[in-house]
Backbone bond lengths (Angstrom), bond angles and torsions (degrees), N, CA, C in turn:
res aa  C-N    CA-C-N  psi(-1)  N-CA   C-N-CA  omega(-1)  CA-C   N-CA-C  phi
1 M - - - 1.470 - - 1.553 104.61 -
2 A 1.320 113.24 137.08 1.486 119.03 179.35 1.511 110.91 -67.48
3 Q 1.315 117.00 144.84 1.457 121.53 176.70 1.500 108.76 -80.45
4 P 1.372 116.44 140.02 1.443 119.00 -176.90 1.496 109.10 -77.79
5 E 1.314 115.67 160.63 1.481 120.47 177.27 1.509 107.47 -141.80
6 I 1.311 113.95 153.48 1.531 117.72 179.13 1.567 103.09 -117.10
7 P 1.330 114.67 129.60 1.435 115.13 172.12 1.506 112.62 -61.07
8 D 1.320 116.78 -177.85 1.466 118.80 -174.81 1.532 110.05 -75.91
9 F 1.338 113.35 89.16 1.455 121.36 -178.70 1.524 111.12 -91.05
10 V 1.369 117.59 -6.74 1.397 119.80 -178.07 1.561 110.06 -58.42
11 S 1.276 116.45 -34.75 1.441 121.15 179.92 1.536 112.59 -70.69
12 L 1.402 116.89 -20.61 1.419 119.96 -179.89 1.529 112.67 -96.81
13 L 1.299 120.02 -13.93 1.407 125.04 -176.67 1.528 110.14 -107.37
14 P 1.324 117.69 148.38 1.496 121.19 171.69 1.515 107.57 -64.93
15 D 1.404 113.90 166.32 1.493 117.46 177.38 1.510 113.27 -56.09
16 R 1.360 115.92 -34.59 1.434 118.83 -177.51 1.533 108.71 -122.35
17 V 1.318 119.79 137.35 1.412 124.54 176.15 1.475 108.12 -131.05
18 W 1.334 114.59 158.39 1.439 123.20 -178.17 1.510 110.40 -116.47
19 Y 1.323 119.00 148.26 1.429 123.29 167.42 1.502 107.47 -136.35
20 L 1.322 113.31 165.79 1.511 119.52 -179.67 1.477 110.89 -91.93
21 T 1.285 115.07 142.33 1.451 122.46 -179.40 1.533 110.97 -141.90
22 Q 1.320 115.40 146.96 1.437 117.88 169.34 1.564 111.21 -103.92
23 S 1.311 115.13 -26.23 1.420 121.04 -176.20 1.539 114.01 -90.70
24 G 1.389 116.31 -12.90 1.447 120.05 -173.00 1.464 111.95 89.18
25 R 1.282 118.17 -4.23 1.485 119.63 -178.88 1.564 109.68 -139.77
26 D 1.268 118.96 -55.43 1.460 122.13 -174.06 1.513 111.04 -75.73
27 M 1.337 115.38 137.00 1.421 121.04 178.67 1.542 109.57 -73.02
28 W 1.358 114.90 132.54 1.420 123.19 174.24 1.553 104.82 -77.03
29 C 1.317 116.24 134.30 1.516 118.87 -178.91 1.532 107.91 -147.45
30 R 1.286 115.39 166.51 1.466 123.58 169.50 1.497 105.24 -122.76
31 R 1.309 114.50 93.97 1.453 120.18 -173.71 1.556 112.02 -48.86
32 P 1.224 120.24 133.74 1.490 129.06 8.33 1.546 112.76 -94.79
33 H 1.345 117.77 20.18 1.452 123.03 -176.67 1.546 112.95 -102.96
34 G 1.277 115.45 133.45 1.448 122.34 167.72 1.545 110.05 -114.97
35 F 1.281 119.38 168.58 1.448 123.06 -171.57 1.496 111.85 -134.80
36 F 1.309 119.33 125.77 1.418 128.16 175.98 1.550 107.54 -115.54
37 F 1.311 114.72 145.58 1.431 121.10 -179.54 1.547 111.29 -129.80
38 T 1.333 118.53 147.13 1.433 121.30 -178.74 1.513 111.18 -88.96
39 S 1.320 118.72 -1.80 1.481 123.26 174.32 1.486 110.14 -153.40
40 S 1.304 114.84 156.03 1.471 121.23 173.44 1.509 113.15 -56.59
41 Q 1.361 112.48 -45.72 1.467 117.76 -179.01 1.502 112.80 -62.01
42 A 1.286 118.23 -39.67 1.515 121.68 176.40 1.577 109.44 -57.65
43 A 1.338 117.81 -43.27 1.440 120.75 178.12 1.537 111.62 -65.90
44 V 1.288 117.89 -41.32 1.506 121.63 176.96 1.531 109.75 -62.60
45 D 1.328 116.66 -45.92 1.468 120.93 -178.70 1.519 111.48 -62.82
46 F 1.345 118.52 -39.99 1.467 122.48 179.65 1.546 109.97 -66.49
47 A 1.321 114.87 -43.25 1.498 117.70 178.72 1.523 111.94 -60.86
48 A 1.352 116.45 -38.95 1.432 119.73 178.54 1.547 111.33 -70.99
49 A 1.324 117.32 -35.30 1.488 122.40 -179.52 1.543 110.45 -66.40
50 I 1.275 115.95 -38.77 1.512 116.66 -176.77 1.515 114.44 -79.03
51 G 1.373 112.42 -16.80 1.454 115.99 174.06 1.480 118.32 68.92
52 T 1.343 117.01 27.46 1.498 119.26 178.12 1.481 113.92 -65.48
53 E 1.312 119.67 152.41 1.433 123.72 176.10 1.502 112.51 -80.36
54 L 1.312 116.11 -9.99 1.469 123.74 -174.96 1.534 108.06 -77.41
55 D 1.308 115.78 147.46 1.472 121.48 176.39 1.511 109.37 -86.44
56 L 1.338 117.53 79.88 1.474 121.09 -174.94 1.487 109.98 -88.97
57 Q 1.272 116.78 137.03 1.470 123.87 179.92 1.529 108.27 -129.13
58 P 1.325 115.87 144.47 1.506 117.31 179.49 1.549 108.82 -81.83
59 I 1.331 111.65 147.03 1.469 119.58 176.49 1.516 102.90 -130.87
60 G 1.296 117.92 132.15 1.478 125.10 175.10 1.486 115.36 -96.35
61 V 1.286 118.13 135.19 1.430 121.81 -179.46 1.497 108.69 -141.32
62 A 1.285 119.63 158.29 1.459 123.43 174.85 1.561 107.64 -64.86
63 S 1.346 116.96 130.07 1.450 120.76 -178.84 1.513 111.14 -55.93
64 K 1.332 118.04 -34.43 1.476 120.01 -178.10 1.486 110.58 -60.79
65 E 1.406 118.75 -31.02 1.422 122.47 -178.90 1.551 109.60 -69.64
66 L 1.326 115.53 -38.23 1.470 118.39 -178.93 1.498 114.17 -67.65
67 I 1.304 114.69 -30.24 1.466 117.03 179.61 1.496 113.83 -104.45
68 S 1.333 114.86 18.70 1.439 120.13 174.83 1.570 108.17 -77.24
69 E 1.320 117.04 174.07 1.443 121.90 175.91 1.549 109.84 -57.30
70 E 1.327 116.88 -40.40 1.453 119.93 -179.52 1.543 113.64 -68.95
71 G 1.338 112.49 -36.77 1.482 119.49 177.78 1.502 110.91 -66.38
72 I 1.331 116.60 -44.51 1.465 123.40 177.56 1.521 110.49 -61.10
73 A 1.289 116.25 -40.98 1.503 120.04 178.51 1.493 110.76 -66.40
74 A 1.339 118.49 -35.95 1.448 121.13 177.23 1.513 109.95 -67.69
75 M 1.278 119.04 -39.99 1.507 120.49 178.67 1.474 110.58 -67.21
76 N 1.356 115.72 -38.71 1.457 121.51 176.90 1.542 109.79 -60.57
77 A 1.327 119.77 -41.73 1.449 124.37 -179.17 1.552 107.05 -66.28
78 L 1.281 119.16 -30.67 1.450 121.62 177.75 1.494 114.23 -86.26
79 A 1.308 116.38 -0.60 1.513 124.41 -178.70 1.546 109.34 61.37
80 V 1.293 117.64 36.09 1.472 123.06 176.60 1.555 110.56 -92.71
81 T 1.327 115.97 122.34 1.440 121.59 -176.82 1.518 111.72 -117.66
82 R 1.370 116.08 -11.69 1.440 118.79 -177.71 1.542 105.20 -141.63
83 I 1.372 112.68 137.31 1.460 120.73 -179.06 1.544 107.70 -115.39
84 F 1.320 119.39 119.15 1.435 121.56 167.38 1.520 109.88 -75.67
85 V 1.297 118.79 140.11 1.481 122.33 173.39 1.517 107.88 -112.91
86 D 1.333 116.30 121.21 1.438 123.52 -174.05 1.565 112.58 45.64
87 P 1.357 114.28 59.57 1.456 119.03 -177.32 1.519 110.62 -66.80
88 R 1.343 113.48 157.77 1.438 122.59 171.66 1.520 108.68 -119.07
89 F 1.327 114.54 153.02 1.459 120.92 -175.96 1.521 108.62 -119.33
90 D 1.340 118.45 129.06 1.409 124.77 174.52 1.526 110.56 -93.63
91 P 1.328 118.38 106.65 1.467 117.63 -173.79 1.547 113.52 -69.01
92 E 1.362 116.10 -18.80 1.449 117.37 -179.50 1.484 112.01 -77.33
93 T 1.382 118.34 -37.16 1.457 121.25 -178.42 1.508 112.44 -103.69
94 G 1.328 117.73 -20.00 1.474 120.57 -174.64 1.560 111.74 82.20
95 D 1.326 115.40 6.47 1.470 120.35 -175.99 1.585 108.63 -80.55
96 V 1.298 114.85 144.74 1.406 124.18 172.37 1.521 107.41 -105.13
97 F 1.316 120.04 131.61 1.436 120.61 178.96 1.510 112.82 -141.15
98 G 1.332 117.60 160.75 1.385 123.98 -178.60 1.512 111.00 144.30
99 P 1.301 118.39 -178.55 1.453 122.81 179.33 1.502 110.29 -60.30
100 I 1.350 117.57 140.23 1.447 123.02 -179.16 1.507 111.86 -126.57
101 L 1.344 116.99 126.29 1.458 122.32 172.67 1.534 107.88 -94.03
102 R 1.314 119.30 128.32 1.456 121.56 -178.60 1.474 111.29 -99.84
103 I 1.314 116.13 135.14 1.461 125.42 174.40 1.491 107.02 -98.99
104 A 1.279 120.99 109.92 1.454 124.70 -176.99 1.493 110.40 -108.36
105 P 1.378 117.45 147.33 1.441 119.29 174.87 1.522 111.07 -63.06
106 K 1.328 113.99 147.17 1.503 116.65 177.42 1.516 107.16 -69.51
107 A 1.289 115.16 147.77 1.468 119.05 179.35 1.542 108.03 -69.26
108 A 1.287 112.26 139.33 1.506 117.82 177.85 1.480 112.35 -65.36
109 G 1.300 119.18 128.24 1.463 122.89 -179.88 1.526 113.92 -71.36
110 I 1.247 117.02 148.34 1.518 116.45 175.11 1.485 107.58 -94.81
111 V 1.290 112.40 131.02 1.463 120.46 -176.25 1.536 110.12 -93.98
């Protein structure tokens, strides 16, 4: 299986981003979607809007860490291929919408 890669999103993200976690480490996601937030409050507001029974808390990290080789490997392990940035939730439809960053597999090299 090809390893995923993320294009240069550092220029699109602030220096610090937040994600929701229940464990204090692992990113909460809804495969294949992950969620990044540009503020702690945006993460808290989203968790409240979706109404999950989980005790989700925001954790802030340097965006460069999330798009590092280790960060990409962690998202791959979670089967996350799309990341919403500051998503919004429509309570009437249950839809999540907003800008999406796509994590695509690296093209297989020709030997």
